[in-house]
Every structure is written in structure tokens, then in C-alpha cells.
C-alpha positions in Angstrom: 6.9 16.8 -21.4 8.7 13.6 -19.9 7.3 14.1 -16.2 3.9 15.0 -17.7 3.6 11.6 -19.4 4.8 9.7 -16.8 2.1 11.4 -14.4 -1.0 10.9 -17.0 0.3 7.1 -17.4 0.2 7.2 -13.4 -3.2 8.6 -13.3 -4.8 6.7 -16.0 -3.5 3.5 -14.3 -5.1 4.5 -11.0 -8.4 5.3 -12.6 -8.8 2.2 -13.9 -7.4 0.2 -10.6 -10.3 2.4 -8.7 -12.9 1.3 -11.1 -11.9 -1.9 -10.5 -12.1 -2.2 -7.0 -15.5 0.1 -7.0 -16.9 -2.2 -9.4 -16.0 -5.1 -7.2 -17.1 -3.6 -4.1 -20.7 -2.4 -5.7 -21.1 -6.3 -6.8 -21.5 -7.4 -3.3 -24.6 -8.0 -1.5 -24.4 -10.1 1.7 -22.8 -8.2 4.6 -20.0 -10.9 5.7 -19.1 -10.8 2.1 -18.8 -7.1 1.7 -16.8 -7.4 5.2 -14.5 -9.7 3.2 -14.2 -7.5 0.2 -13.6 -4.3 2.2 -10.8 -5.7 3.7 -9.3 -7.3 0.7 -9.8 -3.3 -1.3 -8.0 -2.0 1.9 -5.1 -4.4 1.4 -5.1 -3.9 -2.4 -5.5 0.0 -2.0 -2.4 0.0 0.5 -0.2 -1.8 -1.8 -1.2 0.8 -4.7 -0.5 3.3 -2.7 2.9 2.1 -1.8 3.7 1.3 -5.5 2.4 5.0 -7.1 3.7 7.0 -4.2 7.4 6.3 -4.6 7.4 7.1 -8.1 5.8 10.2 -7.5 7.9 11.4 -4.9 11.0 10.6 -7.1 9.1 13.0 -10.0 8.3 15.9 -7.7 11.9 15.7 -6.7 13.3 15.4 -9.8 11.3 18.1 -11.1 12.0 20.6 -8.3 16.2 19.9 -9.1 15.5 20.3 -12.9 13.5 23.4 -12.1 16.7 25.1 -10.2 18.8 23.7 -12.9 17.0 25.6 -15.3 16.2 28.7 -13.4 20.1 29.0 -13.4 20.4 28.3 -17.0 17.7 29.9 -18.8 18.3 33.1 -19.7 15.3 34.4 -21.8 12.5 35.5 -19.2 9.5 34.5 -21.6 10.7 30.9 -21.7 11.3 30.9 -17.9 8.0 32.1 -17.2 6.3 29.2 -19.5 8.8 26.8 -17.8 7.7 27.8 -14.2 3.8 27.6 -15.2 4.3 24.1 -16.7 6.2 22.8 -13.3 3.4 24.3 -11.2 1.0 22.7 -13.2 2.9 19.4 -12.9 3.5 20.1 -9.1 -0.1 20.5 -8.5 -1.4 17.6 -10.5 1.1 15.4 -8.4 -0.5 16.6 -5.2 -3.9 16.2 -6.5 -3.0 12.7 -7.3 -1.6 11.9 -3.8 -4.7 13.3 -2.1 -7.0 10.9 -4.2 -4.8 8.2 -3.1 -5.4 9.2 0.6 -8.9 9.6 0.2 -9.1 6.4 -1.6 -7.3 4.5 1.1 -9.3 6.1 3.8 -12.7 5.0 1.8 -11.5 1.4 1.0 -10.5 0.2 4.6 -12.7 -0.9 7.2 -13.5 2.0 9.5 -12.1 1.3 13.2 -13.3 3.7 15.6 -11.2 4.9 18.8 -14.3 6.1 20.8 -14.2 8.6 23.4 -16.9 11.1 25.5 -16.9 14.2 22.8 -18.9 17.5 23.9 -20.4 18.4 20.3 -20.5 22.0 21.3 -16.6 22.3 21.8 -15.6 20.0 18.8 -17.7 22.2 16.4 -16.7 25.5 17.7 -13.0 24.7 17.3 -13.4 22.9 14.3 -15.5 26.2 13.0 -12.7 28.5 14.2 -10.1 26.6 12.4 -12.0 26.6 9.0 -12.9 30.4 9.3 -9.5 31.5 7.6 -10.1 29.3 4.7 -13.5 30.7 4.4 -12.7 34.3 4.8 -10.1 33.9 2.0 -13.1 32.4 -0.2 -15.3 35.6 0.9 -17.7 33.3 2.5 -19.4 34.0 5.8 -19.2 31.0 8.0 -21.1 31.3 11.3 -22.5 29.1 14.0 -25.5 28.8 16.4 -24.4 26.4 19.2 -26.1 26.0 22.9 -24.5 26.7 26.0 -24.9 23.4 27.5 -22.7 20.3 26.5 -24.3 17.6 24.1 -22.5 14.7 24.5 -21.5 11.6 22.2 -19.4 8.6 22.2 -17.7 9.0 19.1 -14.0 8.9 17.3 -12.5 12.2 17.6 -10.3 12.1 14.3 -13.1 10.3 12.3 -15.9 12.6 12.8 -13.4 16.0 12.4 -12.7 14.4 8.8 -16.5 13.4 8.0 -17.3 17.5 9.1 -14.3 18.8 7.8 -14.9 17.2 4.5 -18.7 18.7 4.1 -17.6 22.0 5.6 -14.7 22.4 2.8 -17.2 20.9 0.2 -19.7 23.8 1.2 -16.6 26.5 1.5 -15.4 25.5 -2.3 -18.9 25.5 -3.6 -20.7 28.6 -2.6 -20.1 31.6 -4.1 -18.2 34.7 -2.7 -20.4 36.7 -0.2 -22.4 33.3 0.5 -23.0 32.1 4.1 -22.7 28.8 6.0 -24.6 28.5 8.9 -23.6 25.3 11.4 -26.0 24.4 14.3 -26.2 21.9 17.1 -29.0 20.6 19.0 -30.4 17.2 20.8 -33.6 15.9 19.7 -34.5 13.3 22.2 -31.7 10.5 22.0 -30.0 12.0 19.0 -27.4 14.9 18.2 -28.5 16.7 14.9 -25.8 19.0 13.2 -27.2 21.1 10.7 -24.9 22.7 7.9 -26.9 25.2 5.8 -26.0 27.0 2.7 -27.5 29.5 0.4 -25.2 28.2 -2.7 -26.3 27.0 -5.8 -28.3 24.1 -4.6 -28.2 20.6 -6.4 -30.6 18.6 -8.6 -32.6 15.8 -7.3 -30.4 13.6 -9.9 -27.0 14.6 -7.9 -29.0 14.2 -4.5 -29.8 10.8 -5.5 -26.2 10.2 -5.8 -24.1 12.5 -3.7 -22.6 9.9 -1.4 -21.5 7.7 -4.3 -17.7 7.1 -4.7 -16.3 9.5 -7.6 -19.0 11.7 -8.0 -18.2 15.3 -7.2 -20.2 18.6 -7.8 -17.1 20.8 -7.8 -14.6 20.9 -10.6 -11.0 19.2 -9.4 -12.8 17.4 -6.2 -12.1 13.9 -6.1 -15.3 12.9 -5.8 -14.7 10.9 -2.4 -15.0 13.8 0.4 -18.6 13.3 1.2 -18.7 9.5 0.8 -16.1 9.3 3.4 -18.4 11.4 5.2 -20.9 9.3 5.3 -19.1 6.4 6.2 -17.7 7.9 9.0 -21.4 9.1 10.6 -22.7 5.7 9.7 -19.9 3.9 11.7 -21.0 5.6 14.7 -24.7 4.5 14.5 -25.8 7.8 12.7 -26.5 9.1 9.1 -26.7 12.1 7.1 -29.9 13.7 5.9 -29.2 16.2 2.4 -31.8 18.6 1.4 -31.6 21.1 -1.6 -33.2 23.3 -3.8 -31.5 24.3 -7.3 -30.5 28.2 -6.8 -31.7 28.5 -2.9 -29.0 26.4 -1.3 -28.4 23.3 0.7 -28.7 21.9 4.2 -26.9 18.8 5.7 -28.2 17.3 8.6 -25.6 15.0 10.4 -27.5 12.8 13.2 -25.7 10.7 15.9 -26.7 9.0 18.9 -26.3 10.9 22.0 -24.1 9.6 24.7 -26.1 7.1 27.0 -26.3 9.0 30.4 -25.8 5.6 32.5 -22.3 4.8 30.6 -21.5 8.2 30.8 -22.0 8.4 34.7 -19.5 5.0 34.6 -16.7 6.9 32.5 
């Protein structure tokens, strides 16, 4: 009971501070002022994470010790089962709060890119292979249609990987069992276009208008920051994300990125 109460208090505290930061950023209009506020938010978010993660980790460790002690001392199997369920729930929620803080830190901090030449063909293939097991476990078909020739961009591999993973994982979790997700890639003039199409439940026009707004989530248990972070990282590369959706038929994300300048490619 005590760990649950402490955890609930931390959750409320974090939600209040998160709301304060979001409202502060939303009120900003001038570009230079936005940069200052983002920097301040990043510093405040880092301090917040430190202050909350330490007691959270302490709670988690003590819960594990408590579980070990009570497993040995409790005799009644029904009581043991109820206790395990409670411990598992609290541990899960602590993990969710840690994930929320990590995502909030990523969202609040200014994005700094470490650019390198990336072949989106190989990049996407590796990412899809990595996520196939997760899709298979959900009963979702994750397929790809990638060109044989390289499509090069100048990008930050870590940031783009997180952006695309956020979109794909969101799809895997939303698309029902026996659903399908198709990833394709092509070059259109001076742009690379990655399309992620699914035959899931789709979205309303109202939700689509707010899809990249922080703390909006279509799925139960989501932090509401995954797609906001994806959009932030893609825009930092000079690109954008277009969303098309029909309720009951599915959704298509088009991730658009500038191709690597061929002249710069010869120099590198």
C-alpha cells in the first residue's frame, strides 16, 4: 500500500510539472524566445528526472526485497498470489513512469544532430528486421518494399532510428491481430519518402489534427510523446511527416527527408 501511495504522489507531481512546462512552451511564439524556453525546459526536465528517478529506483529495490521476504514468510497461496499481482502492477507502473520521464527529457531538450551519410535502404531493412519479432508476437504482418539501389541522406542515425521506431511501434500496438503494416521507400526529385501504411482502425480528423501534440495518445497506456518526438526529429532534419487516415480502413505516415547533396557526397 505504501509504495502505491508514494508512486501515485510522484505521478501526480510529474504530471503537474509536465503540464506547466508544456503550457510555457505553447505560449511562446518568437523563434529566439522558443529556443531559450526549450533550453530552460531541458534543464528543468533534467533536474526533475534526477529528483524523481532516485526515489523511484529506491522504491523498486525495496519492493523487490519486500517481495523476497514475504515470499518466504507467507504460507497462504491465495495471499501470495494477490501479493505478487500487486507487486507486479506497482513494478510495471514504475517502469511506465521511468519511460515517461525519458520521453519527456527527449522532447524537452533541444535536438542536436550528429549527421553522417545514411543509406535509407539498409537503414530501414535493419530496423524492420529488428521489429519483426515484436510484430509477430502481436500477430501483425510487418512487410517492406525497398529499392535495390541506395537512397542516401545526411542524417543522425540515432535520432532517425528513434523517430521511425516510434512510428512503427505505435502501429504495431494499434493494428489488430492479423493486421498488416507495409513500409516502402522511394526517391521523389530531391526528397526521400518513407511510407508506413497499415490497415488498422484509422483516426478521426479531429485526432489527426492533434496527432503530434504532446501527451495525446490513441492507445491505452501510451505516454503521448512517441509521435511528438518522431515529428520533432524529422523536422530537425529539414523534413516533415504527412498523415492520411480513414476510420475503419487504416493510416499512412509519409516521412519526407531531403536527399543527400550529390556534390557534398563526392567530397565526403
